[in-house]
C-alpha positions as CSV (number, residue, x, y, z in Angstrom):
1,X,87.2,95.9,82.1
2,X,85.5,92.6,81.6
3,X,83.0,91.0,84.0
4,X,85.7,88.7,85.2
5,X,88.0,91.7,86.0
6,X,85.2,93.4,87.9
7,X,84.4,90.2,89.9
8,X,88.1,89.7,90.6
9,X,88.4,93.3,91.8
10,X,85.5,92.8,94.2
11,X,86.9,89.5,95.4
12,X,90.2,91.2,96.1
13,X,88.5,93.9,98.1
14,X,86.3,91.4,100.0
15,X,89.1,89.0,100.8
16,X,91.3,91.9,101.9
17,X,88.6,93.4,104.2
18,X,87.9,90.0,105.7
19,X,91.6,89.2,106.1
20,X,92.1,92.5,107.9
21,X,89.3,91.9,110.3
22,X,90.6,88.4,111.2
23,X,94.2,89.8,111.4
24,X,93.1,92.3,114.0
25,X,91.7,89.6,116.2
26,X,94.8,87.4,115.7
27,X,97.2,90.1,116.5
28,X,95.7,92.5,119.1
29,X,92.0,92.4,119.7
30,X,91.9,89.0,121.5
31,X,95.0,89.9,123.5
32,X,93.5,93.3,124.4
33,X,90.3,91.9,125.8
34,X,92.2,89.2,127.6
35,X,93.8,92.0,129.7
36,X,90.4,92.6,131.3
37,X,90.4,89.2,133.0
38,X,88.7,86.0,131.9
39,X,85.2,86.9,133.0
40,X,85.2,90.3,131.4
41,X,87.0,88.9,128.3
42,X,84.2,86.4,127.9
43,X,81.6,89.1,128.2
44,X,83.4,91.3,125.7
45,X,83.7,88.5,123.2
46,X,80.1,87.7,123.6
47,X,79.3,91.3,122.8
48,X,81.6,91.3,119.8
49,X,79.9,88.1,118.5
50,X,76.5,89.6,118.8
51,X,77.5,92.8,116.9
52,X,79.5,90.9,114.3
53,X,76.3,89.3,113.0
54,X,75.1,92.4,111.2
55,X,75.0,93.5,107.6
56,X,78.5,95.0,107.2
57,X,80.5,92.0,108.3
58,X,78.1,89.4,107.0
59,X,78.1,91.0,103.6
60,X,81.9,91.1,103.6
61,X,82.2,87.4,104.5
62,X,79.3,85.9,102.6
63,X,79.1,88.4,99.7
64,X,82.8,87.6,99.1
65,X,81.9,83.9,99.3
66,X,79.2,84.4,96.7
67,X,81.7,86.2,94.4
68,X,84.2,83.4,95.0
69,X,81.6,80.8,93.9
70,X,80.7,82.8,90.8
71,X,84.4,83.1,89.9
72,X,84.9,79.3,90.6
73,X,82.1,78.5,88.2
74,X,83.6,80.8,85.6
75,X,87.0,79.3,86.1
76,X,85.6,75.9,85.2
77,X,84.4,77.3,82.0
78,X,87.8,78.6,81.2
79,X,87.5,82.2,82.3
80,X,89.7,84.1,82.8
81,X,92.0,82.6,80.3
82,X,95.5,82.1,81.7
83,X,94.4,82.6,85.3
84,X,92.1,79.7,85.9
85,X,94.2,78.0,88.5
86,X,94.7,81.3,90.5
87,X,90.9,81.8,90.5
88,X,90.4,78.2,91.6
89,X,93.0,78.5,94.3
90,X,91.6,81.8,95.6
91,X,88.1,80.5,95.7
92,X,89.0,77.2,97.3
93,X,91.2,79.0,100.0
94,X,88.4,81.4,100.8
95,X,85.5,79.0,100.8
96,X,87.3,76.3,102.8
97,X,89.6,78.4,105.0
98,X,87.0,81.2,105.8
99,X,83.5,80.0,105.3
100,X,83.8,76.4,106.3
101,X,86.2,77.1,109.2
102,X,84.0,79.9,110.5
103,X,80.9,77.6,110.4
104,X,82.7,74.5,111.6
105,X,85.1,75.8,114.2
106,X,84.6,79.4,115.2
107,X,80.8,79.7,115.3
108,X,80.3,76.5,117.5
109,X,82.8,78.0,120.0
110,X,81.0,81.3,119.9
111,X,77.7,79.4,120.6
112,X,79.2,77.6,123.6
113,X,80.5,80.8,125.0
114,X,77.1,82.5,124.5
115,X,75.3,79.6,126.3
116,X,77.1,80.3,129.6
117,X,74.8,82.1,132.1
118,X,75.7,85.8,132.2
119,X,75.4,85.9,136.0
120,X,77.9,83.1,136.6
121,X,81.3,84.8,136.7
122,X,83.2,81.6,137.5
123,X,81.5,79.7,134.6
124,X,82.2,82.7,132.3
125,X,85.9,82.7,133.3
126,X,86.1,78.9,132.7
127,X,84.4,79.2,129.4
128,X,86.8,81.9,128.3
129,X,89.8,79.7,129.2
130,X,88.3,76.9,127.2
131,X,87.2,79.1,124.3
132,X,90.2,81.3,123.6
133,X,93.0,78.8,122.5
134,X,90.9,76.9,119.9
135,X,89.0,80.0,118.7
136,X,92.2,81.9,118.2
137,X,94.0,79.1,116.5
138,X,91.2,78.7,114.0
139,X,91.1,82.5,113.5
140,X,94.8,82.3,112.5
141,X,93.7,79.8,109.9
142,X,91.0,82.2,108.6
143,X,93.6,85.1,108.6
144,X,96.1,83.1,106.6
145,X,93.6,81.6,104.1
146,X,91.8,84.9,103.4
147,X,95.1,86.6,102.9
148,X,96.3,83.9,100.6
149,X,92.9,84.0,98.7
150,X,93.4,87.8,98.2
151,X,96.9,87.2,96.8
152,X,95.6,84.5,94.5
153,X,92.8,86.8,93.2
154,X,95.4,89.6,92.6
155,X,97.6,87.2,90.7
156,X,94.5,86.1,88.6
157,X,93.7,89.7,87.8
158,X,97.2,90.5,86.7
159,X,97.8,87.2,84.8
């Protein structure tokens, strides 16, 4: 295996893990916590947001981003031969659709939800109603782009 092959393999694992986490939220986690009612759903999501910002998930998201950047630089130097466009596509999809969307759309919503006073049940319920649709829509984008990035990296590896 070459260095490019190893990096592609790591990128495939990383994008797959991240896609799976986002897929879970898009398909059942958000709907599951919604069943507890708006106030409790807001509290649950706030708890999830706090625990998400720890090494395992941050390494998965941003370690994969780092690998994508390295692969992107390598692609502009012609490596891997015959798979350059798949690497560029995978890296672009991941960096724009996961990293930029997370920072530009999901994190600001998380911060607004976190800013609501814990003791104000009505405000928490209102915040959840405002938070959920946009956050979930952008999470769908992250799910689709991380999945597509994974596929692009697989195609680059087998090209």
